ROMARPA-971382 format. One line per 3 residues: for each residue x, y, z of C-alpha. Coordinates in steps of 0.001 Angstrom, whole numbers. Last residue first. Example, Ala and Ser with C-alpha at 12.3 -4.5 7.8 and 13.67 -1.06 7.14 Angstrom:
% ROMARPA-971382
13670/-1060/7140  12300/-4500/7800
This chain:
% ROMARPA-971382
-25356/-42542/3544  -28047/-40927/5704  -29466/-37573/4632
-32443/-39085/2736  -33681/-40714/5965  -33601/-37494/7924
-31012/-37411/10761  -31892/-38451/14313  -30458/-42010/14262
-27547/-40745/12151  -26646/-38304/14874  -26741/-34833/13460
-24886/-32621/10984  -25884/-29921/8475  -24091/-27804/5874
-26595/-25402/4349  -27289/-24479/730  -29769/-21704/-21
-31742/-21497/-3258  -33600/-18675/-4970  -36691/-16513/-4570
-38557/-14899/-7469  -41401/-14090/-5078  -45047/-15166/-5369
-44311/-18705/-4187  -43156/-17372/-809  -46722/-16911/396
-46296/-19441/3233  -42808/-18256/4112  -39784/-20573/3777
-38012/-21697/7005  -34499/-20353/7409  -31619/-22820/6901
-30473/-25085/9757  -26951/-24528/11134  -23553/-26134/10579
-22348/-23509/8065  -24923/-21645/5990  -24209/-20474/2450
-22027/-23516/1830  -18336/-22930/978  -17314/-23353/-2648
-14000/-25202/-2576  -15478/-27264/294  -13054/-29881/1632
-14230/-32784/3792  -12587/-35027/6416  -14233/-37911/8243
-11392/-40121/6988  -13830/-42731/5605  -15687/-39915/3855
-19385/-39648/3068  -21492/-36552/2668  -25214/-37076/2102
-26914/-34704/-382  -30305/-33397/704  -32870/-31593/-1459
-35592/-29553/199  -38657/-28013/-1402  -40002/-25075/611
-41430/-23175/-2303  -42018/-25252/-5422  -43329/-22886/-8086
-43315/-24577/-11518  -40837/-23357/-14136  -37912/-24113/-11812
-35062/-21705/-11060  -36434/-20501/-7720  -40165/-19886/-7711
-40110/-18779/-4091  -37457/-20253/-1824  -35690/-23549/-2450
-33706/-25371/231  -30470/-27268/-443  -29244/-29385/2477
-25676/-30638/2347  -25090/-33651/4568  -23173/-34925/7573
-24076/-37995/9616  -22919/-38907/13095  -22245/-42378/14570
-18904/-42671/12752  -17635/-39537/14446  -14125/-40555/15504
-12544/-37455/13951  -14719/-34632/12564  -12636/-32547/10176
-14156/-29777/8046  -12320/-27734/5444  -12771/-24345/3751
-10856/-23719/542  -8782/-20706/-594  -5670/-22937/-636
-6227/-26677/-455  -5347/-28820/2539  -4452/-32376/1585
-5207/-35165/4070  -3461/-38066/5758  -5807/-39174/8527
-5757/-40228/12161  -8373/-41201/14705  -8650/-42312/18366
-4941/-42120/19195  -4500/-42569/22942  -2813/-39923/25088
-5940/-39135/27089  -7874/-38719/23842  -5765/-38075/20767
-6832/-36966/17286  -4229/-37270/14548  -3770/-35279/11342
-1000/-35781/8773  -806/-32889/6330  -156/-32456/2581
-394/-28868/1430  -1840/-25594/2662  -489/-24110/5863
-3020/-24288/8717  -5623/-21773/9886  -7632/-23235/12728
-11285/-23327/13853  -12069/-25268/17014  -15251/-27110/17984
-18635/-25511/17558  -18938/-21949/16335  -21240/-22737/13388
-23417/-24757/15748  -25044/-28202/15863  -24961/-29290/19481
-22795/-30752/22251  -19330/-30517/20738  -16752/-31761/23253
-13735/-29492/23548  -10865/-29547/21024  -7363/-28810/22335
-5175/-27339/19606  -1850/-27488/17744  -106/-30580/19121
2828/-31288/16794  3492/-34619/15019  2457/-33452/11561
-728/-31901/12954  -1954/-33192/16327  -5409/-32342/17648
-6058/-33038/21322  -9510/-34356/22139  -11912/-33806/25009
-14116/-36794/25885  -17627/-37913/24858  -16992/-37932/21114
-18387/-35459/18577  -15289/-33255/18655  -15474/-30977/15628
-12434/-29467/13868  -12874/-26491/11540  -10031/-25963/9082
-9578/-22546/7465  -7035/-22260/4672  -3520/-20849/5091
-2621/-20318/1441  -5358/-17793/736  -4956/-15755/3928
-1166/-15567/3592  -1432/-14639/-87  -3743/-11764/770
-1452/-10557/3565  1616/-10875/1335  -122/-8884/-1409
-846/-6107/1097  2753/-6092/2365  4181/-6035/-1153
1909/-3126/-2098  2949/-1192/1027  6676/-1787/383
6310/-736/-3273  4428/2409/-2261  7147/3380/212
9770/3168/-2540  7581/5105/-4964  6939/7830/-2411
10690/8123/-1812  11173/8983/-5507  14670/10545/-5266
14016/12970/-8126  17216/14554/-9307  16195/17283/-8845
13717/17413/-5973  9971/17934/-5559  7552/18340/-2640
10266/18398/17  9362/17096/3459  8259/19368/6289
9817/22464/7805  12618/23437/10198  13495/27173/10363
16603/28100/8355  15728/31801/8144  15615/31782/4392
17494/34318/2256  15150/36339/76  13558/35825/-3269
11098/37644/-5510  12262/41257/-5454  15966/40422/-5600
15590/37908/-8452  18882/37994/-10383  20995/38490/-7253
19202/35686/-5397  19777/33277/-8266  23421/34324/-8436
23908/33637/-4725  21986/30348/-4907  24260/29161/-7729
27291/30062/-5615  25848/28184/-2633  25331/24926/-4605
22727/22659/-2944  19960/25173/-3580  16797/24705/-1536
13841/26676/-2858  11131/27496/-329  7535/28442/-1109
4763/30971/-385  6472/33302/2079  4585/36595/2353
2487/35412/5298  2963/31790/6347  -462/30337/5576
733/27761/3133  4212/26747/2046  5351/24911/-1091
8608/22946/-968  11072/22691/-3816  14492/21088/-4109
17476/21868/-6332  20842/20191/-6820  19756/17094/-4887
22582/15899/-2616  26385/15938/-2582  26606/19001/-4854
29249/18704/-7553  32553/20575/-7165  34582/17518/-6192
33205/15523/-9092  30987/12662/-8007  32212/9579/-6171
30766/10612/-2801  27318/11135/-4312  27545/7734/-6002
28185/6114/-2607  25249/7858/-935  22887/7010/-3766
24121/3430/-3750  23502/3225/-21  19947/4437/-552
19493/1993/-3432  20768/-855/-1276  18321/131/1439
15470/29/-1058  16640/-3346/-2361  16923/-4745/1160
13497/-3334/2032  11986/-5195/-915  13661/-8465/27
12597/-8044/3656  8997/-7384/2601  8936/-10646/651
10653/-12632/3469  8916/-11077/6482  5313/-11640/5511
5473/-15282/4358  7911/-15881/7201  5433/-14848/9885
3361/-17909/10839  4970/-20718/8853  8397/-19182/9329
7944/-19141/13097  6997/-22805/13142  3566/-24035/14269
2246/-25732/11119  5670/-26989/10106  6345/-26782/6401
6935/-30232/4939  9091/-30084/1836  9565/-32830/-787
6393/-34833/-101  4834/-33944/-3446  1918/-32188/-1783
4377/-30260/390  6329/-29138/-2666  3108/-27864/-4273
2103/-25936/-1146  5614/-24520/-690  5594/-23315/-4293
2212/-21637/-3855  3324/-19952/-631  6482/-18636/-2354
4851/-17568/-5619  2488/-14834/-4479  4609/-12940/-1936
7824/-13799/-3804  6471/-12545/-7131  4954/-9411/-5560
8184/-8464/-3783  10491/-9333/-6688  8422/-7471/-9272
7915/-4402/-7074  11531/-4346/-5910  12773/-4609/-9487
10454/-1820/-10651  11463/496/-7791  15158/-343/-8214
14974/384/-11957  13286/3744/-11337  15904/4778/-8779
18689/3661/-11097  17256/5648/-13994  16952/8794/-11875
20506/8486/-10598  21855/7909/-14123  19925/10904/-15509
21331/13149/-12767  24822/11702/-13351  24608/12665/-17022
23088/16108/-16512  25842/16843/-14014  28563/16113/-16576
26831/17955/-19431  26248/21108/-17370  22963/21941/-15709
20409/24768/-15764  17078/24126/-13968  13891/25008/-15872
11180/25326/-13231  7817/23787/-14046  4149/24755/-13986
1208/22356/-14323  980/22020/-10516  820/18488/-9046
4339/18711/-7577  6397/21530/-9054  7982/19651/-11950
11703/20383/-12205  12603/20359/-15897  16244/19820/-16804
18703/22041/-18619  21795/21826/-20792  24959/23826/-21388
25515/25445/-18005  28925/26953/-17257  30234/25444/-14042
28440/25996/-10709  28634/22274/-9777  25000/21293/-9232
22909/24282/-10326  25082/24703/-13418  25647/28336/-14396
23617/30616/-16646  21553/31926/-13754  17774/31430/-13695
15226/34247/-13800  12191/33151/-11785  8821/33126/-13568
8209/29392/-13012  8615/29917/-9266  6022/32689/-9187
3537/30641/-11199  4086/27608/-8935  3570/29748/-5828
220/31011/-7069  -210/34552/-8288  -1899/36983/-5864
-4950/38605/-7409  -5089/42413/-7207  -8555/43446/-8321
-10054/44558/-4958  -13817/44663/-5364  -15486/47800/-6736
-17138/45961/-9554  -17853/42375/-8633  -15220/39804/-9680
-15804/38020/-12996  -12678/39429/-14646  -10516/38743/-11606
-11788/35186/-11376  -11107/34703/-15091  -7541/35986/-14727
-6954/33713/-11749  -8215/30725/-13727  -5916/31632/-16602
-2849/31642/-14297  -1105/34906/-13662  1898/36157/-15564
4627/37746/-13489  5631/41402/-13361  5605/41744/-9572
6519/39590/-6554  4329/40079/-3497  4120/36368/-2662
7777/35900/-1777  9828/32775/-2548  12165/31896/307
15720/30789/-465  17343/27878/1346  21090/27400/990
22988/24123/946  26185/23914/2961  29414/25846/3573
27810/29273/3020  30283/31703/1452  28106/32196/-1629
25100/33056/522  26985/35610/2616  28495/37168/-507
25055/37399/-2115  23648/39112/961  26610/41555/1133
24717/44560/-75  21902/43962/2351  18581/43780/524
17340/46940/-1192  15333/45134/-3851  12898/43808/-1292
12445/47277/149  11952/48699/-3354  9287/46148/-4057
7548/46686/-721  7639/50485/-1121  6281/50276/-4642
3401/48108/-3413  2640/50440/-522  2678/53473/-2809
430/51761/-5318  -2029/50859/-2572  -2003/54442/-1273
-2603/55785/-4777  -5501/53396/-5233  -7055/54635/-1952
-6853/58331/-2795
């Protein structure tokens, strides 16, 4: 008796769906705006997906064998009217509406005129996305590089403390991209107003899949009320008039507005701008090895106060990020200039500046561990390379492994390991430095 009850319930639901109010189509056609139709899960006579057929075949005997087709299958099985979904004229062409990530599509009827403006809108959206991507990435990468080269040539001197130096490299590329996106949005609005009087002002058809809402599995938004009325009349058991409750964003639209692409271009431009900002604002560590606090001046502007450095430490002094290019540095103590230098800051390079430190020595110390790269084991061997500069300024394209700290001591049995080499940047008073570390 149970199968008969199920069949009776199914027939009752189908007949109930078919017996919608007689004036439902008239109400839909008289709607002044777009109409939302709900796709029902208990539709009949639709093909199921292969995976659903396999799951039904492999189900245990005695289990309920009434798989519910997915929303994309139900939508693909809808009977479409023979009128244009945009202007309600006689349809002569069609366009595929891809249902998100599902392999199923809805064939949307269109006339020649609406097919043309749909293709134009899609092409313009794609062209704006590509143009915004190229312009955003090119400006984010090329602008800092151009400013660095112009600064080296003395043509442009970007202030180290100006607003543009700090935030312009972010704002300008992203602003260009946002301007293009906004222009595309305005163009979409303007082209919608210039369409034929009977054409829909927005997307002709939109799709949103629902989950966990009972019989409703998806929502179709029809911009043309007369098209929605015919669609509802042709599919009385599969569609019903929506209640107009607010929901989330649309999964697919025709024509496709591609908001995800626009947002993706802005995010990519922002990420590239961050990377370019980090590369073209190199790190500069300033040490104060004098007996009095120093003020650091870059291109005539005070940028930092440098306390006295008492010991060798990676955190000693002050670390700054300055725009790459040609810079004039001055160290002042109580208003008096104690050191100055014209230097070039390189992108993606670490720098060290130690003004008025003639009594201190700097060197690179390379320590071998284990067998290293030599045929004969030489654990603990140390090679020192003195660093000399009359400006007391150094650039390290390849930063040392250890910065202003001694390297670890090798173990006694280290010769049995493959080992390697560690390079450390060291500093000390020349009277206390090793003999081979002095210039």
